[in-house]
Backbone as JSON Lines, residues from 0, in Angstrom:
{"i":0,"aa":"M","n":[-29.61,33.52,-49.29],"ca":[-29.3,32.03,-49.58],"c":[-30.81,31.44,-49.89]}
{"i":1,"aa":"A","n":[-30.55,30.8,-50.88],"ca":[-31.48,29.7,-50.51],"c":[-31.49,27.73,-50.27]}
{"i":2,"aa":"L","n":[-32.1,27.39,-50.15],"ca":[-31.65,25.85,-49.76],"c":[-33.23,25.77,-50.71]}
{"i":3,"aa":"S","n":[-32.76,24.21,-51.21],"ca":[-33.43,23.15,-52.5],"c":[-32.87,21.8,-52.49]}
{"i":4,"aa":"S","n":[-34.06,21.19,-52.93],"ca":[-34.13,20.27,-52.8],"c":[-34.3,19.75,-54.59]}
{"i":5,"aa":"S","n":[-34.57,18.26,-55.41],"ca":[-34.47,18.62,-56.75],"c":[-35.69,19.13,-57.3]}
{"i":6,"aa":"G","n":[-36.77,19.51,-56.35],"ca":[-37.59,19.65,-56.76],"c":[-38.48,21.17,-56.17]}
{"i":7,"aa":"K","n":[-38.01,21.35,-55.31],"ca":[-38.13,22.56,-54.2],"c":[-37.62,23.19,-53.51]}
{"i":8,"aa":"G","n":[-37.57,24.53,-53.27],"ca":[-36.23,25.26,-52.79],"c":[-37.15,26.84,-52.27]}
{"i":9,"aa":"F","n":[-36.72,27.22,-50.87],"ca":[-37.05,28.65,-50.66],"c":[-36.02,29.16,-50.65]}
{"i":10,"aa":"E","n":[-36.28,30.59,-50.3],"ca":[-35.14,31.56,-49.91],"c":[-35.16,31.75,-48.31]}
{"i":11,"aa":"V","n":[-34.14,32.01,-47.36],"ca":[-33.92,32.34,-46.32],"c":[-32.75,33.55,-46.39]}
{"i":12,"aa":"S","n":[-33.47,34.36,-45.28],"ca":[-33.13,35.86,-45.02],"c":[-31.98,35.65,-44.15]}
{"i":13,"aa":"N","n":[-30.41,36.37,-44.13],"ca":[-29.93,36.63,-43.02],"c":[-30.66,36.93,-41.82]}
{"i":14,"aa":"S","n":[-31.34,37.56,-41.44],"ca":[-31.93,38.23,-40.05],"c":[-32.85,36.72,-39.69]}
{"i":15,"aa":"V","n":[-33.11,36.04,-40.53],"ca":[-34.13,34.28,-40.07],"c":[-33.31,33.56,-39.61]}
{"i":16,"aa":"I","n":[-31.86,33.62,-40.12],"ca":[-30.59,32.89,-39.64],"c":[-30.17,33.43,-38.2]}
{"i":17,"aa":"Q","n":[-29.43,34.72,-38.17],"ca":[-29.48,35.24,-37.2],"c":[-29.91,35.38,-36.19]}
{"i":18,"aa":"N","n":[-31.69,35.04,-36.18],"ca":[-32.37,34.78,-34.81],"c":[-32.23,33.52,-34.8]}
{"i":19,"aa":"E","n":[-32.39,32.87,-35.46],"ca":[-32.45,31.13,-34.97],"c":[-31.49,30.9,-34.54]}
{"i":20,"aa":"L","n":[-30.28,31.15,-34.83],"ca":[-28.72,31.07,-34.13],"c":[-28.83,31.85,-32.69]}
{"i":21,"aa":"E","n":[-29.26,32.56,-32.66],"ca":[-29.52,33.2,-31.21],"c":[-30.55,32.76,-30.22]}
{"i":22,"aa":"E","n":[-31.26,32.17,-30.7],"ca":[-32.34,31.9,-29.65],"c":[-31.82,30.1,-29.7]}
{"i":23,"aa":"S","n":[-31.03,29.57,-30.8],"ca":[-30.74,28.42,-30.36],"c":[-30.07,27.85,-28.95]}
{"i":24,"aa":"P","n":[-30.66,26.92,-28.36],"ca":[-30.08,26.49,-27.07],"c":[-28.93,25.34,-27.27]}
{"i":25,"aa":"M","n":[-28.95,25.1,-28.63],"ca":[-27.71,24.35,-28.58],"c":[-26.51,24.49,-29.19]}
{"i":26,"aa":"E","n":[-25.24,24.16,-28.63],"ca":[-23.93,24.56,-28.44],"c":[-23.27,23.96,-29.63]}
{"i":27,"aa":"M","n":[-22.37,24.34,-30.65],"ca":[-21.8,23.4,-31.68],"c":[-20.94,22.99,-30.92]}
{"i":28,"aa":"D","n":[-21.45,21.62,-31.82],"ca":[-20.62,20.39,-31.27],"c":[-19.87,19.82,-32.87]}
{"i":29,"aa":"L","n":[-18.68,20.19,-32.71],"ca":[-17.78,19.69,-33.98],"c":[-17.14,18.7,-34.37]}
{"i":30,"aa":"K","n":[-17.42,17.75,-32.76],"ca":[-16.79,16.5,-32.78],"c":[-17.93,15.32,-33.32]}
{"i":31,"aa":"L","n":[-19.71,16.18,-33.12],"ca":[-20.68,15.36,-33.97],"c":[-20.64,15.8,-35.16]}
{"i":32,"aa":"L","n":[-20.26,16.72,-34.98],"ca":[-20.54,17.61,-37.22],"c":[-19.13,16.93,-37.81]}
{"i":33,"aa":"T","n":[-18.08,16.26,-37.37],"ca":[-17.51,15.26,-38.15],"c":[-17.88,13.77,-38.41]}
{"i":34,"aa":"E","n":[-18.01,13.27,-37.31],"ca":[-18.98,12.18,-37.28],"c":[-19.99,12.34,-38.13]}
{"i":35,"aa":"T","n":[-20.87,13.33,-38.21],"ca":[-22.63,13.6,-38.99],"c":[-21.61,13.01,-40.99]}
{"i":36,"aa":"M","n":[-21.02,13.66,-41.21],"ca":[-19.85,14.09,-42.12],"c":[-19.24,12.93,-42.98]}
{"i":37,"aa":"E","n":[-18.74,12.03,-41.94],"ca":[-17.91,11.37,-42.1],"c":[-18.94,10.59,-42.43]}
{"i":38,"aa":"A","n":[-19.7,9.98,-41.95],"ca":[-20.73,8.62,-42.0],"c":[-21.65,9.28,-43.33]}
{"i":39,"aa":"D","n":[-21.59,10.56,-44.0],"ca":[-22.69,10.99,-44.75],"c":[-21.86,10.07,-46.28]}
{"i":40,"aa":"V","n":[-22.82,9.29,-46.97],"ca":[-22.11,8.56,-48.53],"c":[-21.87,9.62,-49.37]}
{"i":41,"aa":"N","n":[-22.36,10.81,-49.27],"ca":[-22.49,11.54,-50.65],"c":[-20.68,12.22,-50.62]}
{"i":42,"aa":"P","n":[-20.57,12.04,-51.67],"ca":[-18.85,12.08,-52.05],"c":[-18.56,13.59,-52.28]}
{"i":43,"aa":"H","n":[-19.18,14.46,-52.15],"ca":[-19.12,15.79,-52.25],"c":[-19.11,16.39,-50.97]}
{"i":44,"aa":"R","n":[-18.98,16.06,-49.26],"ca":[-18.97,16.52,-48.21],"c":[-18.01,17.95,-48.46]}
{"i":45,"aa":"V","n":[-18.53,19.28,-47.91],"ca":[-18.08,20.32,-47.13],"c":[-18.37,21.04,-46.16]}
{"i":46,"aa":"V","n":[-17.35,21.63,-45.93],"ca":[-17.62,22.5,-44.56],"c":[-17.13,23.6,-44.99]}
{"i":47,"aa":"I","n":[-17.91,24.97,-44.75],"ca":[-18.01,26.43,-45.24],"c":[-17.53,26.8,-43.76]}
{"i":48,"aa":"D","n":[-16.11,27.13,-43.47],"ca":[-15.98,27.81,-42.11],"c":[-15.96,29.33,-42.16]}
{"i":49,"aa":"C","n":[-16.86,30.43,-41.73],"ca":[-17.2,31.36,-41.71],"c":[-16.88,31.75,-40.87]}
{"i":50,"aa":"T","n":[-16.2,31.69,-39.89],"ca":[-15.7,31.66,-38.88],"c":[-14.12,31.95,-38.62]}
{"i":51,"aa":"S","n":[-13.37,33.04,-37.42],"ca":[-11.94,32.97,-37.46],"c":[-11.98,32.08,-36.21]}
{"i":52,"aa":"S","n":[-12.12,31.0,-35.6],"ca":[-12.46,30.18,-34.69],"c":[-11.02,29.4,-34.49]}
{"i":53,"aa":"E","n":[-10.14,29.59,-33.54],"ca":[-9.27,28.2,-33.86],"c":[-9.83,27.12,-33.26]}
{"i":54,"aa":"E","n":[-10.72,26.58,-32.75],"ca":[-11.38,25.42,-32.72],"c":[-11.75,24.83,-34.02]}
{"i":55,"aa":"V","n":[-12.51,25.81,-34.55],"ca":[-12.65,25.29,-36.26],"c":[-11.54,24.6,-36.58]}
{"i":56,"aa":"G","n":[-10.22,25.62,-36.75],"ca":[-9.0,25.28,-37.47],"c":[-8.82,24.15,-37.33]}
{"i":57,"aa":"D","n":[-8.86,23.67,-35.67],"ca":[-8.1,22.49,-35.41],"c":[-8.28,21.14,-35.77]}
{"i":58,"aa":"Y","n":[-9.42,21.31,-36.88],"ca":[-10.48,19.89,-37.27],"c":[-10.02,20.0,-38.69]}
{"i":59,"aa":"Y","n":[-8.93,21.41,-38.85],"ca":[-9.08,20.99,-40.88],"c":[-8.4,19.96,-41.13]}
{"i":60,"aa":"E","n":[-7.26,19.59,-40.24],"ca":[-6.37,18.44,-40.66],"c":[-7.38,17.0,-40.61]}
{"i":61,"aa":"Q","n":[-8.23,16.7,-39.58],"ca":[-9.48,15.68,-39.53],"c":[-10.05,15.82,-40.53]}
{"i":62,"aa":"W","n":[-10.55,16.69,-40.64],"ca":[-11.63,16.77,-41.98],"c":[-11.01,16.16,-43.59]}
{"i":63,"aa":"L","n":[-10.15,17.05,-43.65],"ca":[-9.18,16.68,-44.65],"c":[-9.07,14.95,-45.0]}
{"i":64,"aa":"A","n":[-8.28,14.88,-43.86],"ca":[-8.37,13.7,-43.68],"c":[-9.15,12.32,-44.13]}
{"i":65,"aa":"K","n":[-10.75,12.73,-43.61],"ca":[-12.03,12.24,-43.95],"c":[-12.75,12.08,-45.28]}
{"i":66,"aa":"G","n":[-11.86,13.53,-46.31],"ca":[-12.36,13.19,-47.74],"c":[-13.27,14.65,-47.51]}
{"i":67,"aa":"I","n":[-13.38,15.86,-46.5],"ca":[-14.24,16.18,-46.6],"c":[-13.41,17.4,-46.9]}
{"i":68,"aa":"N","n":[-14.46,18.6,-47.83],"ca":[-13.52,19.31,-48.62],"c":[-13.84,20.48,-47.58]}
{"i":69,"aa":"I","n":[-13.06,21.77,-47.42],"ca":[-13.18,23.02,-46.79],"c":[-12.85,24.14,-47.63]}
{"i":70,"aa":"I","n":[-14.05,25.24,-47.2],"ca":[-14.22,26.53,-47.85],"c":[-14.13,27.7,-47.12]}
{"i":71,"aa":"C","n":[-13.14,28.59,-46.94],"ca":[-12.89,29.76,-46.01],"c":[-12.38,30.87,-46.4]}
{"i":72,"aa":"P","n":[-12.76,31.91,-46.27],"ca":[-12.58,32.63,-45.85],"c":[-11.52,33.5,-45.23]}
{"i":73,"aa":"S","n":[-11.2,32.66,-43.83],"ca":[-10.34,32.72,-42.81],"c":[-9.22,32.67,-42.97]}
{"i":74,"aa":"K","n":[-8.31,33.56,-41.84],"ca":[-6.82,33.81,-42.27],"c":[-6.69,32.8,-40.89]}
{"i":75,"aa":"A","n":[-6.95,32.15,-40.66],"ca":[-6.62,31.63,-39.06],"c":[-5.95,30.68,-39.03]}
{"i":76,"aa":"V","n":[-5.88,29.38,-40.11],"ca":[-5.13,28.24,-40.25],"c":[-4.01,28.55,-41.09]}
{"i":77,"aa":"A","n":[-4.48,29.4,-42.43],"ca":[-3.29,29.92,-43.2],"c":[-2.08,31.08,-43.13]}
{"i":78,"aa":"S","n":[-2.31,31.88,-41.7],"ca":[-1.46,32.6,-41.46],"c":[-1.19,32.13,-39.39]}
{"i":79,"aa":"G","n":[-1.65,31.08,-39.44],"ca":[-1.87,30.79,-37.89],"c":[-0.22,30.42,-37.63]}
{"i":80,"aa":"D","n":[-0.36,29.23,-36.88],"ca":[0.85,28.38,-36.12],"c":[1.39,26.99,-37.66]}
{"i":81,"aa":"R","n":[2.51,27.12,-37.62],"ca":[3.02,26.72,-38.92],"c":[2.93,25.51,-38.6]}
{"i":82,"aa":"A","n":[3.34,24.87,-37.92],"ca":[3.41,23.49,-37.9],"c":[1.72,22.64,-37.71]}
{"i":83,"aa":"R","n":[0.97,23.54,-37.69],"ca":[-0.89,23.28,-38.09],"c":[-0.95,23.54,-39.42]}
{"i":84,"aa":"Y","n":[-0.56,24.87,-39.74],"ca":[-0.49,24.63,-41.48],"c":[0.01,23.7,-42.01]}
{"i":85,"aa":"D","n":[1.12,23.14,-41.71],"ca":[2.24,22.1,-42.59],"c":[0.99,20.93,-42.64]}
{"i":86,"aa":"R","n":[0.37,20.62,-40.95],"ca":[-0.52,19.3,-41.16],"c":[-1.48,19.45,-42.19]}
{"i":87,"aa":"V","n":[-1.89,20.43,-41.88],"ca":[-3.18,20.82,-43.44],"c":[-3.15,20.7,-44.14]}
{"i":88,"aa":"C","n":[-1.84,21.1,-45.22],"ca":[-1.25,21.13,-46.2],"c":[-0.94,19.47,-46.47]}
{"i":89,"aa":"Q","n":[-0.22,19.0,-45.43],"ca":[0.53,17.73,-45.84],"c":[-1.33,16.83,-45.94]}
{"i":90,"aa":"A","n":[-1.93,17.03,-45.32],"ca":[-3.52,16.3,-44.86],"c":[-4.38,16.51,-46.23]}
{"i":91,"aa":"E","n":[-4.64,18.06,-47.23],"ca":[-4.61,17.58,-48.28],"c":[-4.53,17.37,-49.23]}
{"i":92,"aa":"R","n":[-2.8,16.96,-49.39],"ca":[-2.19,16.57,-50.55],"c":[-2.28,14.79,-50.56]}
{"i":93,"aa":"K","n":[-2.8,14.61,-49.53],"ca":[-2.55,13.09,-49.26],"c":[-3.81,12.32,-49.21]}
{"i":94,"aa":"N","n":[-5.42,13.13,-49.71],"ca":[-6.66,12.72,-49.74],"c":[-7.27,13.56,-50.61]}
{"i":95,"aa":"A","n":[-8.25,13.14,-51.07],"ca":[-9.01,13.78,-52.0],"c":[-10.4,14.72,-51.88]}
{"i":96,"aa":"A","n":[-9.88,15.56,-50.92],"ca":[-9.84,16.58,-50.52],"c":[-9.43,17.76,-50.18]}
{"i":97,"aa":"Q","n":[-10.38,18.9,-50.9],"ca":[-9.85,20.2,-50.63],"c":[-9.71,21.11,-49.69]}
{"i":98,"aa":"W","n":[-8.46,22.1,-49.7],"ca":[-9.15,22.78,-49.12],"c":[-8.37,24.77,-49.57]}
{"i":99,"aa":"Q","n":[-9.48,25.03,-49.78],"ca":[-9.93,26.46,-50.67],"c":[-10.32,27.81,-49.42]}
{"i":100,"aa":"Y","n":[-9.13,28.52,-49.61],"ca":[-9.33,29.76,-49.16],"c":[-8.82,31.17,-49.73]}
{"i":101,"aa":"E","n":[-8.78,31.88,-49.06],"ca":[-8.65,33.31,-50.04],"c":[-8.41,34.26,-48.66]}
{"i":102,"aa":"S","n":[-7.33,34.58,-48.59],"ca":[-6.95,35.31,-47.35],"c":[-7.39,36.83,-47.11]}
{"i":103,"aa":"S","n":[-7.96,37.53,-48.67],"ca":[-8.1,39.28,-49.04],"c":[-9.44,39.52,-49.17]}
{"i":104,"aa":"V","n":[-10.36,38.46,-49.07],"ca":[-11.47,38.53,-49.35],"c":[-12.21,40.4,-49.16]}
{"i":105,"aa":"G","n":[-12.41,40.58,-49.62],"ca":[-13.03,41.91,-49.21],"c":[-11.94,43.41,-49.3]}
{"i":106,"aa":"A","n":[-11.21,42.9,-49.64],"ca":[-10.05,43.93,-48.93],"c":[-9.8,44.78,-50.14]}
{"i":107,"aa":"A","n":[-10.25,44.71,-51.23],"ca":[-10.31,45.85,-51.48],"c":[-10.93,46.99,-51.77]}
{"i":108,"aa":"L","n":[-12.11,46.32,-51.35],"ca":[-13.37,47.03,-50.76],"c":[-13.05,48.86,-50.16]}
């Protein structure tokens, strides 16, 4: 993975990220993440969900309603509770945000 600004950048290895996550005393606060992203004036806000967390999936409808795009390889929302799936799809249709998912990432390997 690489991080960059318009003039500078650097590469970050997965092991560095994993070590930082394991040593972090901070728990993930989805409410704070949502508030922070909603306050961001950038029109291209994206959550990349690489979890299979039901708790994270419960935020999809809210994020889409706030114009936050979602990309995920997870099947948790797409193949989970039908009522939640319908609400997420409706939120996507009503707002200028997209939910992009692929439920068979790497299935042919």
